[in-house]
BAMI-834079 format. One record per atom (N, C-alpha, C): residue in one letter; x, y, z. Coordinates in pm, whole numbers, padded with zeros to 5 digits, always signed. Atoms other than C-alpha are relative to their C-alpha. Layout:
BEGIN
AXYZ;...
//
This chain:
BEGIN
R-00090-00115-00008;R+09034+11806+07824;R-00037+00085+00121;L+00025-00084-00116;L+09072+12018+08139;L+00039+00143-00030;F-00027-00141+00021;F+09045+12393+08104;F+00058+00060+00128;P-00063-00060-00119;P+09236+12629+08340;P-00094+00016+00118;S+00096-00021-00110;S+08920+12699+08541;S-00036-00130+00071;H+00034+00130-00058;H+08886+12324+08608;H+00111-00056+00088;T-00115+00065-00062;T+09232+12260+08752;T-00013-00013+00152;N+00015+00007-00145;N+09131+12330+09113;N-00134-00059+00043;Q+00129+00058-00033;Q+08790+12164+09093;Q+00015-00149+00034;R-00002+00142-00035;R+08720+11827+09249;R-00052-00084-00116;K+00049+00095+00100;K+08657+11520+09035;K-00073-00113+00071;C+00070+00117-00053;C+08418+11232+09091;C+00102-00110+00025;T-00094+00105-00034;T+08609+10955+09267;T-00022-00127-00082;G+00028+00117+00083;G+08440+10700+09037;G+00038+00018-00145;C-00017-00016+00145;C+08439+10837+08682;C+00089+00117-00040;H-00095-00110+00024;H+08670+11141+08718;H-00060+00120-00072;R+00058-00122+00057;R+08420+11392+08578;R+00022+00115+00097;V-00025-00117-00081;V+08491+11743+08700;V-00130+00048+00065;E+00117-00049-00073;E+08251+11872+08966;E-00040+00138-00055;P+00043-00130+00054;P+08042+12158+08820;P+00009+00111+00105;L+00004-00116-00088;L+08063+12506+08966;L-00144+00034+00034;G+00136-00039-00038;G+07762+12646+09149;G-00054-00090+00109;A+00046+00074-00118;A+07604+12542+09478;A-00101-00108-00034;G+00104+00097+00032;G+07314+12361+09313;G+00047-00116-00085;N-00049+00103+00091;N+07537+12144+09092;N+00109-00087+00062;R-00110+00074-00063;R+07784+12003+09344;R-00028-00151+00004;F+00013+00145-00017;F+07851+11630+09359;F-00019-00032+00148;A+00020+00045-00138;A+07773+11429+09673;A+00136-00011+00070;D-00126+00000-00074;D+08045+11478+09934;D+00010-00126+00086;L-00020+00122-00077;L+08192+11163+10091;L+00048+00027+00142;G-00054-00030-00132;G+08334+11345+10393;G+00128-00075+00027;D-00118+00085-00010;D+08658+11161+10327;D+00107+00052-00097;A-00113-00048+00081;A+08980+11328+10201;A-00046+00090-00115;N+00054-00093+00100;N+08773+11589+10011;N-00047-00071-00127;R+00048+00074+00117;R+08637+11317+09781;R-00150+00021-00019;C+00141-00015+00032;C+08303+11344+09604;C-00039-00103-00106;V+00052+00098+00095;V+08081+11125+09385;V-00109+00067-00083;C+00105-00056+00084;C+07874+11234+09086;C-00128-00081+00017;Y+00128+00067-00023;Y+07506+11143+09084;Y-00022-00120-00092;S+00006+00120+00084;S+07554+10896+08799;S+00064-00118+00073;C-00067+00107-00076;C+07802+10694+09007;C-00077-00033+00128;C+00078+00024-00122;C+07576+10736+09311;C-00115-00097-00020;R+00111+00093+00023;R+07311+10521+09144;R+00031-00137+00060;T-00037+00132-00052;T+07506+10211+09253;T+00114+00008+00101;V-00119-00023-00083;V+07761+10358+09498;V+00008-00100+00116;I-00026+00095-00107;I+07919+10119+09750;I+00072+00073+00113;V-00060-00069-00115;V+07985+10274+10092;V-00013-00081+00128;D+00018+00087-00116;D+07924+09978+10322;D+00052-00139-00036;S-00059+00131+00029;S+08111+09647+10347;S-00105-00107-00024;N+00107+00098+00023;N+07781+09456+10360;N-00044-00001-00146;D+00040-00008+00140;D+07707+09579+10007;D+00104-00061-00093;A-00107+00056+00082;A+08040+09442+09883;A-00003-00152-00004;K-00001+00146-00006;K+07977+09081+09985;K-00064-00065-00122;P+00056+00062+00123;P+07739+09002+09692;P+00092+00018-00121;L-00093-00022+00111;L+07997+09153+09455;L+00116-00099+00008;W-00107+00098-00017;W+08270+08932+09603;W-00048-00140-00041;N+00056+00130+00040;N+08044+08627+09560;N-00009-00012-00151;K+00009-00002+00146;K+07993+08728+09199;K+00139-00021-00063;V-00137+00018+00049;V+08370+08750+09147;V+00044-00145+00016;I-00037+00139-00023;I+08424+08406+09303;I-00071-00091-00100;G+00074+00078+00100;G+08151+08265+09078;G+00059+00014-00139;F-00063-00025+00130;F+08319+08423+08776;F+00130-00080-00012;F-00124+00077+00002;F+08653+08265+08867;F-00030-00148-00025;S+00030+00143+00007;S+08492+07923+08904;S-00073-00039-00129;E+00089+00042+00109;E+08226+07918+08631;E+00041+00052-00137;K-00037-00057+00131;K+08363+08145+08358;K+00148-00021-00031;L-00144+00016+00023;L+08740+08126+08403;L+00047-00143+00028;H-00030+00140-00032;H+08731+07763+08529;H+00129-00014+00082;L-00114+00005-00090;L+08989+07833+08799;L-00038-00073+00128;P+00029+00061-00131;P+09013+07625+09116;P-00012+00109+00106;I+00018-00095-00110;I+08887+07812+09423;I+00063-00062+00124;F-00075+00057-00111;F+09134+07751+09703;F-00075+00020+00132;D+00063-00006-00132;D+09028+07689+10063;D+00012+00140+00058;S+00011-00128-00070;S+08923+08004+10249;S-00015+00120-00093;M+00007-00116+00089;M+08915+08221+09936;M-00139+00065+00003;E+00135-00054-00002;E+08537+08257+09945;E-00029+00081+00126;S+00032-00064-00128;S+08540+08364+10308;S+00098+00111+00040;I-00091-00111-00031;I+08817+08627+10289;I-00084+00124+00031;P+00076-00124-00028;P+08681+08943+10460;P+00024+00105-00109;V-00007-00107+00100;V+08604+09213+10202;V-00047+00127+00068;L+00027-00120-00079;L+08618+09559+10358;L+00001+00123-00088;I+00008-00129+00069;I+08505+09889+10211;I+00052+00105+00097;V-00070-00085-00095;V+08735+10146+10364;V+00016+00142-00055;P-00026-00136+00045;P+08788+10524+10354;P+00143+00015-00049;H-00130-00025+00058;H+09089+10677+10184;H+00112-00011+00103;E-00104-00001-00102;E+09284+10721+10508;E+00038-00141+00044;A-00028+00137-00043;A+09250+10356+10614;A+00077-00076-00108;L-00070+00067+00109;L+09358+10233+10270;L+00144+00051-00009;N-00133-00059+00011;N+09651+10474+10263;N+00093-00049+00111;S-00083+00047-00111;S+09773+10363+10606;S+00050-00142-00024;Q-00043+00136+00032;Q+09782+10001+10487;Q+00100-00001-00114;L-00092-00008+00113;L+09957+10099+10164;L+00141+00032+00046;Q-00131-00038-00050;Q+10241+10250+10363;Q+00074-00118+00060;Q-00062+00120-00055;Q+10303+09904+10510;Q+00035-00100-00110;S-00019+00096+00110;S+10322+09740+10165;S+00093+00057-00105;H-00086-00043+00111;H+10531+09758+09849;H-00079+00064-00112;Y+00089-00038+00109;Y+10231+09868+09644;Y+00029+00141-00051;Q-00013-00131+00063;Q+10281+10155+09399;Q-00109+00011-00105;G+00114-00012+00089;G+09969+10271+09221;G+00034+00057-00135;S-00019-00058+00132;S+09931+10366+08859;S-00017+00151+00005;P+00017-00145+00001;P+09977+10739+08785;P-00133+00041-00060;Q+00128-00033+00060;Q+09655+10726+08584;Q-00116-00031+00094;M+00108+00045-00087;M+09444+10544+08844;M+00055-00015+00141;F-00054+00010-00135;F+09517+10612+09210;F-00050-00128+00067;T+00024+00128-00064;T+09514+10317+09445;T-00142-00011+00054;R+00138+00020-00042;R+09167+10175+09508;R-00023-00132+00069;G+00018+00130-00064;G+09226+09826+09645;G+00132-00055+00049;L-00120+00060-00056;L+09469+09611+09841;L-00034-00139+00053;C+00011+00136-00053;C+09514+09243+09921;C+00096-00012+00117;L-00082+00006-00121;L+09638+09204+10279;L+00043-00144+00028;T-00050+00131-00036;T+09855+08915+10390;T+00028-00006+00150;E-00001+00032-00142;E+09939+08768+10727;E+00072+00102+00089;H-00071-00091-00089;H+10175+09042+10850;H-00085+00117+00047;Q+00088-00107-00049;Q+09878+09279+10893;Q-00103-00051+00101;I+00096+00055-00096;I+09693+09050+11139;I-00008+00090+00123;G+00021-00076-00121;G+09541+09239+11430;G-00026+00147-00020;W+00029-00142+00026;W+09504+09578+11260;W-00148+00027+00023;N+00138-00046-00016;N+09187+09764+11362;N-00029+00104-00107;L+00035-00093+00107;L+09022+09938+11068;L-00136+00064+00029;M+00129-00068-00008;M+08748+10201+11084;M-00065-00008-00137;L+00071+00019+00126;L+08491+10121+10815;L-00121+00091-00007;P+00122-00080+00014;P+08221+10350+10677;P-00123-00089+00006;S+00129+00069-00005;S+07864+10244+10747;S-00105+00103-00040;L+00077-00112+00054;L+07671+10479+10522;L-00100-00048-00103;T+00092+00022+00110;T+07387+10497+10274;T-00021+00133-00070;F+00020-00124+00075;F+07325+10750+09997;F-00147+00039+00002;D+00136-00053-00005;D+07016+10963+10049;D-00020+00093-00119;R+00014-00077+00124;R+06909+11086+09706;R-00075+00131+00023;S+00079-00122-00021;S+06660+11341+09842;S+00086+00116+00050;S-00088-00106-00052;S+06932+11530+10028;S+00131+00008-00077;G-00124+00000+00076;G+07213+11438+09788;G+00123-00019+00086;S-00113+00016-00092;S+07436+11327+10076;S+00002-00141+00056;F-00017+00130-00062;F+07567+11022+10259;F-00033+00010+00148;L+00046-00001-00138;L+07402+10943+10593;L+00036-00132+00068;P-00026+00126-00071;P+07476+10685+10866;P-00107-00104-00030;S+00095+00108+00028;S+07317+10348+10794;S-00100-00018+00112;D+00090+00005-00114;D+07172+10350+11144;D+00052+00096+00106;A-00036-00100-00100;A+07175+10582+11444;A+00115-00045+00089;Q-00102+00051-00090;Q+07398+10356+11652;Q+00139+00005-00060;S-00132+00006+00063;S+07680+10332+11397;S+00066+00135-00013;R-00052-00135+00022;R+07718+10709+11359;R+00086+00010-00126;G-00069-00008+00130;G+07843+10641+11008;G+00125-00084-00011;H-00118+00085+00012;H+08123+10399+11090;H-00006-00114+00101;T-00014+00112-00091;T+08211+10070+11254;T+00146-00042-00005;Y-00140+00043-00006;Y+08535+09882+11332;Y+00012-00148-00032;F-00025+00140+00035;F+08687+09557+11209;F+00146-00031+00030;E-00137+00044-00027;E+08993+09371+11336;E+00037-00110-00098;I-00042+00099+00099;I+09182+09182+11067;I+00036-00131+00070;P-00019+00127-00071;P+09174+08814+11166;P+00119-00080-00051;K-00094+00097+00054;K+09417+08529+11131;K-00066-00069-00119;A+00055+00066+00118;A+09379+08342+10805;A+00033-00149+00003;S-00031+00141+00020;S+09349+07972+10743;S+00084-00010-00126;K-00101-00001+00106;K+09627+07870+10508;K-00024-00113-00100;A+00005+00097+00109;A+09552+07698+10179;A+00142-00035-00042;N-00143+00019+00023;N+09922+07746+10110;N+00069+00021+00135;P-00058-00013-00134;P+10118+07679+10433;P+00106+00109+00011;Q-00105-00102-00003;Q+10376+07942+10334;Q-00056+00142-00001;T+00054-00136+00011;T+10141+08236+10289;T-00149-00003+00031;S+00142-00007-00027;S+09792+08357+10372;S-00052+00138-00036;V+00066-00127+00032;V+09545+08628+10280;V-00100+00027+00112;T+00083-00029-00117;T+09370+08804+10567;T-00120+00088-00031;A+00112-00089+00034;A+09147+09063+10398;A+00025+00063-00136;I-00004-00080+00122;I+09067+09248+10078;I-00057+00137+00034;L+00048-00136-00023;L+09036+09626+10106;L-00037+00064-00133;C+00041-00075+00120;C+08850+09842+09855;C-00047+00137+00044;L+00035-00138-00032;L+08805+10217+09855;L-00151+00022-00005;S+00144-00030-00005;S+08459+10343+09951;S-00037+00107-00102;G+00050-00108+00083;G+08243+10566+09736;G+00010-00023-00149;L-00011+00032+00142;L+08283+10386+09403;L-00127-00070-00047;P+00119+00071+00051;P+08001+10261+09176;P+00024-00150-00002;A-00009+00145-00017;A+07926+09890+09187;A+00087-00068-00105;D-00080+00065+00105;D+08081+09797+08851;D+00149+00021+00025;L-00141-00028-00026;L+08410+09966+08939;L+00046-00073+00124;T-00034+00075-00122;T+08409+09819+09291;T+00021-00148-00033;A-00010+00142+00033;A+08349+09472+09146;A+00125-00030-00081;S-00121+00023+00080;S+08633+09508+08894;S+00125+00009+00087;I-00112-00008-00094;I+08869+09613+09175;I+00007-00127+00083;L+00001+00126-00074;L+08759+09308+09374;L+00051-00115-00087;A-00053+00103+00091;A+08832+09091+09067;A+00152+00010-00008;H-00145-00022+00002;H+09180+09246+09050;H+00064-00054+00129;E-00057+00043-00128;E+09244+09185+09422;E-00019-00150+00022;A+00021+00145-00010;A+09095+08835+09402;A+00109-00076-00075;T-00108+00063+00076;T+09362+08754+09143;T+00128-00002+00082;H-00113+00000-00094;H+09632+08863+09389;H-00017-00111+00103;A+00025+00102-00102;A+09468+08639+09650;A+00018-00140-00058;W-00010+00132+00065;W+09444+08344+09407;W+00147-00039-00016;I-00143+00027+00019;I+09815+08374+09327;I+00066-00035+00133;K-00064+00021-00130;K+09914+08395+09695;K-00045-00130+00067;L+00051+00124-00059;L+09696+08097+09789;L+00034-00123-00083;H-00035+00113+00086;H+09820+07881+09502;H+00106-00086+00069;P-00095+00088-00070;P+10003+07575+09641;P+00144+00016-00047;S-00136-00013+00053;S+10303+07649+09418;S+00061+00138+00022;F-00052-00135-00020;F+10339+08014+09519;F+00106+00000+00110;N-00111-00008-00096;N+10669+08085+09696;N+00022+00146+00037;P-00013-00142-00037;P+10663+08415+09890;P+00143+00049+00010;S-00140-00042-00006;S+11043+08415+09916;S+00055+00036-00138;M-00040-00034+00137;M+11060+08455+09538;M-00114+00078-00065;P+00114-00079+00045;P+10819+08741+09459;P-00009+00013-00151;I+00026-00021+00143;I+10662+08785+09118;I+00022+00147-00032;P-00020-00141+00036;P+10774+09107+08942;P-00133+00074-00009;L+00124-00078-00006;L+10517+09384+08982;L-00071+00006-00134;Q+00065-00012+00130;Q+10454+09426+08610;Q-00075-00128-00036;V+00063+00129+00034;V+10373+09056+08574;V-00125-00021+00085;E+00116+00026-00086;E+10144+09024+08877;E-00110+00103-00019;E+00102-00103+00017;E+09968+09360+08841;E-00062-00005-00140;G+00052+00009+00136;G+09934+09310+08467;G-00107-00107-00015;V+00100+00108+00011;V+09752+08977+08499;V-00123+00032+00085;C+00115-00041-00082;C+09534+09122+08778;C-00088+00099-00077;Q+00076-00094+00083;Q+09432+09405+08545;Q-00073-00074-00113;L+00065+00082+00103;L+09357+09147+08275;L-00127-00063+00055;V+00118+00065-00057;V+09119+08961+08507;V-00109+00104+00030;A+00098-00106-00021;A+08951+09291+08603;A-00070+00034-00131;M+00059-00029+00131;M+08897+09360+08232;M-00093-00113-00044;L+00085+00114+00036;L+08762+09009+08171;L-00131+00002+00078;F+00120-00006-00083;F+08521+09056+08459;F-00095+00108-00048;L+00085-00108+00052;L+08393+09390+08327;L-00064-00040-00132;T+00049+00041+00132;T+08349+09227+07986;T-00101-00112+00007;D+00079+00123+00005;D+08191+08895+08079;D-00050-00047+00136;G+00037+00047-00132;G+08122+08882+08453;G-00118+00068+00062;L+00109-00080-00055;L+07834+09124+08497;L-00123-00006-00089;E+00121-00009+00079;E+07475+09157+08389;E+00010+00119-00096;E-00001-00111+00096;E+07404+09386+08095;E-00030+00132+00072;A+00016-00130-00067;A+07438+09747+08206;A-00113+00080-00064;S+00110-00083+00048;S+07149+09991+08174;S+00050+00108-00095;K-00032-00106+00097;K+07159+10225+07875;K-00078+00128+00031;V+00089-00112-00031;V+06908+10459+08039;V+00075+00107+00078;N-00049-00114-00075;N+07020+10803+08149;N-00118+00054+00080;E+00113-00032-00087;E+06805+10893+08447;E-00026+00148+00016;G+00034-00142+00000;G+06797+11264+08372;G+00089+00087+00085;D-00089-00083-00080;D+07086+11378+08588;D+00110+00065-00084;G-00097-00062+00090;G+07285+11485+08283;G+00130-00074-00013;G-00124+00077+00003;G+07554+11224+08341;G-00012-00125-00085;P-00001+00121+00084;P+07648+10897+08169;P-00088-00110+00056;S+00075+00119-00041;S+07439+10579+08178;S+00096-00100+00063;D-00084+00104-00057;D+07565+10271+08360;D+00083-00068-00109;E-00073+00060+00111;E+07665+10128+08021;E+00122+00085-00036;K-00110-00090+00034;K+07879+10434+07943;K+00106+00000+00109;L-00096+00007-00110;L+08038+10421+08287;L+00085-00127-00011;R-00075+00125+00012;R+08135+10056+08236;R+00099+00008-00116;Q-00092-00018+00114;Q+08284+10142+07897;Q+00121+00083+00041;Y-00110-00085-00044;Y+08491+10412+08065;Y+00097-00077+00090;F-00087+00077-00089;F+08622+10174+08333;F+00089-00095-00081;K-00079+00087+00088;K+08735+09932+08060;K+00103+00081-00078;F-00090-00089+00074;F+08886+10216+07858;F+00118+00042+00086;S-00106-00043-00090;S+09087+10325+08163;S+00106-00108+00017;I-00096+00111-00008;I+09247+09980+08190;I+00079-00010-00130;E-00064+00018+00131;E+09320+09960+07818;E+00100+00110-00032;T-00083-00114+00040;T+09477+10305+07791;T+00096+00046+00109;D-00094-00035-00107;D+09674+10313+08118;D+00142+00004-00059;T-00134-00018+00059;T+10021+10443+08023;T+00113-00046+00091;S-00107+00036-00093;S+10210+10314+08328;S+00070-00129-00044;E-00081+00117+00035;E+10487+10059+08287;E-00050-00125+00071;V+00042+00115-00078;V+10354+09832+08561;V-00141-00045-00039;Y+00141+00037+00019;Y+09975+09840+08511;Y-00041-00001-00147;G+00040-00008+00140;G+09927+09954+08152;G+00074-00097-00089;E-00079+00091+00083;E+10213+09772+07983;E-00014-00143+00050;G+00022+00133-00055;G+10166+09481+08221;G-00130-00061-00049;Y+00128+00049+00051;Y+09801+09452+08118;Y+00013-00044-00146;R-00009+00033+00143;R+09889+09456+07748;R+00081-00127-00025;K-00076+00124+00013;K+10151+09184+07788;K-00083-00120+00045;A+00085+00109-00049;A+09908+08973+07991;A-00110-00033-00101;A+00107+00021+00098;A+09632+09023+07732;A+00051-00075-00123;K-00060+00069+00116;K+09865+08912+07452;K+00019-00148+00031;A-00021+00140-00039;A+09957+08594+07641;A-00133-00073+00014;Y+00133+00059-00019;Y+09593+08529+07734;Y-00063-00039-00134;A+00057+00027+00132;A+09491+08545+07367;A+00056-00129-00060;H-00062+00120+00056;H+09729+08257+07295;H-00025-00125+00085;I+00003+00121-00083;I+09700+08023+07596;I-00114-00004+00101;G+00111+00001-00094;G+09398+08125+07805;G+00044+00037+00141;I-00031-00058-00130;I+09375+08239+08164;I+00059-00100+00099;E-00053+00094-00100;E+09439+07921+08367;E+00146-00033-00028;A-00139+00029+00036;A+09758+07835+08176;A+00089+00121+00027;L-00078-00121-00024;L+09872+08197+08201;L+00029+00018+00149;L-00020-00017-00143;L+09818+08219+08576;L+00093-00107+00057;S-00086+00108-00048;S+09982+07882+08637;S+00145+00024-00039;H-00136-00031+00045;H+10284+07986+08431;H+00061+00111+00086;I-00049-00113-00080;I+10314+08313+08627;I+00037-00045+00141;V-00030+00049-00135;V+10296+08136+08963;V+00128-00083+00000;T-00114+00093+00004;T+10555+07877+08857;T+00130+00069-00039;Y-00123-00056+00058;Y+10801+08087+08656;Y+00019+00149+00027;R-00009-00142-00038;R+10727+08444+08780;R+00030+00092-00118;E-00017-00083+00119;E+10721+08582+08426;E-00112-00031-00099;F+00093+00030+00108;F+10497+08610+08122;F+00062-00106-00091;P-00055+00098+00094;P+10531+08319+07879;P+00055+00069-00124;N-00063-00054+00120;N+10751+08383+07578;N-00081-00043-00122;I+00090+00033+00112;I+10496+08396+07294;I+00037+00081-00123;
//
């Protein structure tokens, strides 16, 4: 519940807790669109693309070993970029993507029409002693640049050039977003995917949310139950909240889409569900 005095206060970009009043209680400032991160989320915060690569590898392993999905050519090597709010927003304006009203946009799967874009990427590290984000090295000055490359085509009709994820999120949330975007990539790289006949948003986003939920449930190591004395939630509680946010999303596209996908998954499993969606562009009639 938000009280009137809270309405103008910032919220943690990871867990949405309201930033406390008082100079000594402020959250860590990201220096990006007035965003901040609480110290609980800062325990595992991802603010550098190099830190995202192991998470992407974990997602690919989950697809292959837990979900038993084929990994199409080039999927493992798709560039995964941790980007500031402005860079993500500029790419969103070039796409059809419409975010959930409950969860603002945090990731994007780029396809071949964005080849050649230059993106400014944060190159930061969290310094707990000062409670702030500092450049990873003196030369980078806190950022670097990346040009989106051409993609090799597993499906000759379409290609995926990069995965973007918002900076400043805790590792579990970042990984779940990468699982969501990896599902978009898997669909687009599927040999049967036809880009001239797009999948309805509710169907595609719903199944992507389902895979994000499955990853949070079964794709990560056990989360720590220890609260490190900062007064915030443990990593276990944070993970529970991220799952709760997917389950209770009220939007027609993401929330209702997730619930329809989960119902179908309970009956036929994930590979049959994804194959049906790619082929028929709808949820199976169950």
